[in-house]
N, C-alpha and C positions, 0 to 999 in steps of 0.2 A: 221160602218155606212158610206155610200158614202158621198163625199164632193161636193157640187155644185160648178161649175166653168163656167166662160165665156171664150171661147177659139177661137182663130183665126184658121181657117181651110183653107188650099189650096186644092180645089177640084182636083180630078184625071184628069178630062178633063179641057180644057181651060176655064177660067172664073175668076171673081174677087174673092178676099179673102172674106170668110164668117165668121161672128162672131156667134158662136153657143153656146147655153146654154146646158150643159150636167152635168153628175155626174162622178167624179173621184172615183175609187175604194179605199178601205182601203189599206194602204201601205203593201207591202210584207215585208219579214224579213229585207231586206237591203234597203228599200225605205223610202223616206221622202216626206210628203205633205207640200207645202210651199204656203202661202198666199203672193202675191207679191205686192211690192210698185211700182216698175218701171222695165222696160226692155229696153235694147238697141235695136235699129233697124239697123241691120248690112247689109252691101252691099252684103255679100255672100248669103243672103236670096234671092236676086234677081236671082242669078244663079239657085237656087232651083225652083223658080217660072217659069223660062223659060225652064228648062230641062224636058224631058219626065219623067213620074212617073207611077207606077203601082198601086197606091192606093192614097187616100187623104193623105195629109201631114200636120203635125203641126210644126210650125216654132219657131225660136227664140232660143238664146243660151247664154244670159247674163242678169242677173237681180239681184235685191235686194228683200228680203222678210223676213217673219217671219214664223217659223216652227209651223204648226198646228198639225201634227201627225208624229210619227216615227215608223218604223218597229221594231220587237223584237230583231234584231241583231245590231241595230244602237246604237252606244255609244258616238260618238263625238258631237252630238247635241241632244237637248231635246225640248219639246214643249215650245214655247215662245222665243226661241233663234233667234236673228237676223242673217241672212245669206246672202252670195252672191251665186248665182247659175251660173255655168259655164259649158262649154262643155269639158274641159280637166280634167282628173282624178286628184283629189286634192293631192294624194300621190301615184302616180303610181309606184314609186321605191320600195314601201314597201307593195304592195298588189299583189297577183297573181290571184285574182278573177276578171273575166271579166264581167262587168255589162251587163244585158240583154237590148236589144233595147226597147224603150218605144212604146207601142201600146195602143190606147184609142178607146173604142167603142163609135161610134157616134149614135145619135138618128136615128133609122131606121136600125141599125145593121151593117153599114159599119165600117171598122177598119181603123183609121188614124194612120200613123206611123211618128215617129220623128227620128232624129239622136240620139245623146246622151241624149239631153234634149229638152224641148220646154218651151219657156218663153213668147210667145205672148199670154198670158192668165192671168186672174186675180188670178188664183190659178193653181199650177202645181204639178206634182208628178214626182220624179226622183230617180235614185240610189243615195245612200248616198255619193258615190265617187265624185259627182258633186255639192255637197253642202258644203260650207266653212263657219264655224262660225266666226263672226266678232263682234266688239263692238256694243252694242245697241245705242251708241251715234253718229254713222256715219250719214252723210247726206244720207237719204234713197232714194234719186232720182238720183243725178248725179253719185254716186258711182256704179250704175248699169252697167256702161260701162267698169269697171275694168275687168269683166269676159270674155271679148273678145278684144275690141278695145285697151285698155291700155296694157293688157297682151301681145297681139300679136305684137304690135308696139314696146313698150318699151323692152319687153323680147328679141326680135330679135336683138336689139342693145346691150343689156346688157349680155345676155346669149349665143345666137347663135353665134354672131360675137365677143363677148368679147372686145368691143371697149374700148380703154384706153385713158387717158388724152393726148391731142395733136394729136390724130388720125383725119384724114380728112374724112368726112362723106357726102354722097349725098343721098337724099331721094326722090324717084320718087313717086308722088302722096301724097298730104297732106290733105286727109280726116281724119277721126277719128283715124285710125291706123297710118297713116303717121305722124300726129301731135304728137301722143304718142311716136313715134320713135324720133322725133325732141326733145321732152322733155327729153327723156333718154340720147340722145347724149349731150345735154346741161348739164344735171346733172353730166355726166361722164367727162365733160370738154373737149369734142371733139372740134376740130377747124381746118378748117372751117366746118360749118354745112350748106350744100347747099340744098335748097328745089327746086324741079322741078315740075311744074304743067302746065296745059293749062289755068288756071283760075287766073286772076290777083288778084281778091279779096281773093281767097284762099291763094295765095302767101303772101299777106299783112298779113293775119291771121297767117300764119306760122312764120312770122318775130316776131309776138307778143309772140310766144311760144319758141323762141330761135334760129331760123334760122338766120345765119349771112349773107347769100347771097341767093337770089332767082333768078330762071331762068324760064322765060315763054317760054315753048317749042313750043307754037304756033307762036312765033315771032323770035326765034333764034334756031340754031342747039345746042341742049343741050350738046352733047358730046364735041363739040369745046369749048363751054362756060365753061364746067367743067374743061377741060384741061387747059384753060387759068387761071382759079382760083387756080389751084393746081400744077402749074409748080414749080419744086424744082431744082434750078440750082446746088445744092450741090450733087444731085444724077444723075448718068448717066445710060442710057440704053445701050443695046448691041451695038448700032450704035454710041454711044458716045454723043448722044443728051440728053438734060436735061429731067428727068423723069416728066411726067405729068399724072394726074389721081388721083382719091381719093383712100384712103386706103380701104374704104368700100362703096359699093353702095347698097341701099336697094330698091327693087321694091315692093311698097305697093299697087300695082294695079293688076298685073297679066295679062295684055294684051300682045299679041305677040310682039308688038313694044317695050314696056318697058322692057320685059324680055330679048330682044335682045340688048337693050341699056346698061344694067348694066355691062356687061362684058367689052366693050370698055371704059366705064366710070371709071374703076379702073386702077391703075398704073401698069406698067410693072415691072417684077422682073429682076434680073441680075445674072444668073448662080449660084444660090444657095447662093450668097453673100447677096442678097436682095430679099426676096420673093415678088411675085406680090400681087396685091390687091385681095379683096374678094367681089364677087357679091352675094347678098343674096335675094332669092325669098321669099317674105312674102305674097303677094296677091295671091288669089286663081286663078290658071290658068284655062282657058276654051279651050285652043288650044295647039297644039304642038309648039315647038320653034326650031329655027335654030341658033346654036352657032358656032362661028369661032373657031374650034378645034385647029388650028395652033396658034392662039393668046393665047389660054389657055395653050397650051403645051410650046411654046417657051418662053412665058413671065411669066410662073409659076403662072397663075391666078387661082382662085377657083370660082366655081359656086355652091352654096349650098342652101338648103331649110331650112325654119324655120316654124315649125308648132306650133301654139299657143305660139310663142316666146320662145320655149324651156323652158316654165315655169312650176313650181310646185306650184299650187295655195295655198296650205297650207303654203308654205314659202313666196311666192311673194306677195300675196294679202295684207298681213299685211304691207309690205314695201310700196306698192303703196298707201295704205291709209295714211301711214306716210308722203309720199311725198305730198299728198293732204293737210294734216294738216300743213305741213311746208311751204306751198306755192310754192313748186317746181312743182306740177302738178295741174294746174288750171282747174279742172273739171267743175267749174261753167261757165267758158268761153268756154270750149271744147264742152259742151252740148249746142247746139245752137237752137234746136227745140224740142218742146214737143207736143205729140199727145195723144188723148184718144184712147181706144181700138176700138171705133166705127169709128175712122178716119184712120184706118190702110191702106185702099186703097189710101187715100190722101197722107199718109206718104210715102208709097212705090213709088208712082208716083213722089213725090218731090225728093226722093233719086235717082231714075233712071234718072231724068232730070237734075241732078247736082245742085239742089237747096239747098242742106244741106251743110253749110260751114264746120261744125265740125262733131258732132254726134247727131243724133236724138234719143229721147227716147219715150217710151210709158208709161204714168203715169196712175196708177189705183186708 
């Protein structure tokens, strides 16, 4: 029996987001139908809204909810379970099955397509690989952002970069993903933790989450400021000068300018005796990038990517919920705005205009 749902749809042609009432089909063998409590509103959806498309699109990729129906082959959740929905397979290392893309028939017969999941809806249907069972006692609103923002930012620090105690870290862009990276760096006892942004209020907010230093890139050269904060007189470069630069630099924005800044922001190596720093791309890029290959070669620096924070949701979501319970990850402060589904155009406009200090969510 189909399940009624209210879903945000991005039309194929230019236009505002539409909220449409429709019916979701019964789940296939590996699918789960989830009635949702809340969904994150992620900046990467703006890229989808501005990019060309060949069909209507359904958006969103992080949420909390309760299972309504399960397919015949689903074993890890059952009706009534509380779950987090995410866009990263919950256990990719132990499954060879590739989930099918989600397609939903709209009233009138058009087919709307999603990426891995869609969560800008009061009810969703997805492959079971994107549904993670959690305790029914969780906060059912603010934990919605674990499925992307927290996982992407914190995981990049913890898993992709493997930051250790005492490592110096710089984070470009302190929205929801960047703030999650700050939290992970603090939890791992990195020092210093340097936040870089163009917005003074966001930088003050980052200090509340554990940034030890902040740099307003609209007022000063961030590379020079980073080098001044990280100069180590006990380490020498090839030229005999003190080494300066962070051990790790994270770009949580993905702009051409910031992608090109994270390599010079990390320290030089020294002929294999001391490796160079690592620049980590976390934000979703929309352009090509020019890197100084000689700097990377001679100074043994690394430029690497981090998709979904290199996370395994079955393993990591439980830990991030524990961080929240222990007061290490203040999701109540990180979620700064709440919108209803009918306010989705207002929400995306606020996000695009830089008016969301932390992370916005849609509450159903």
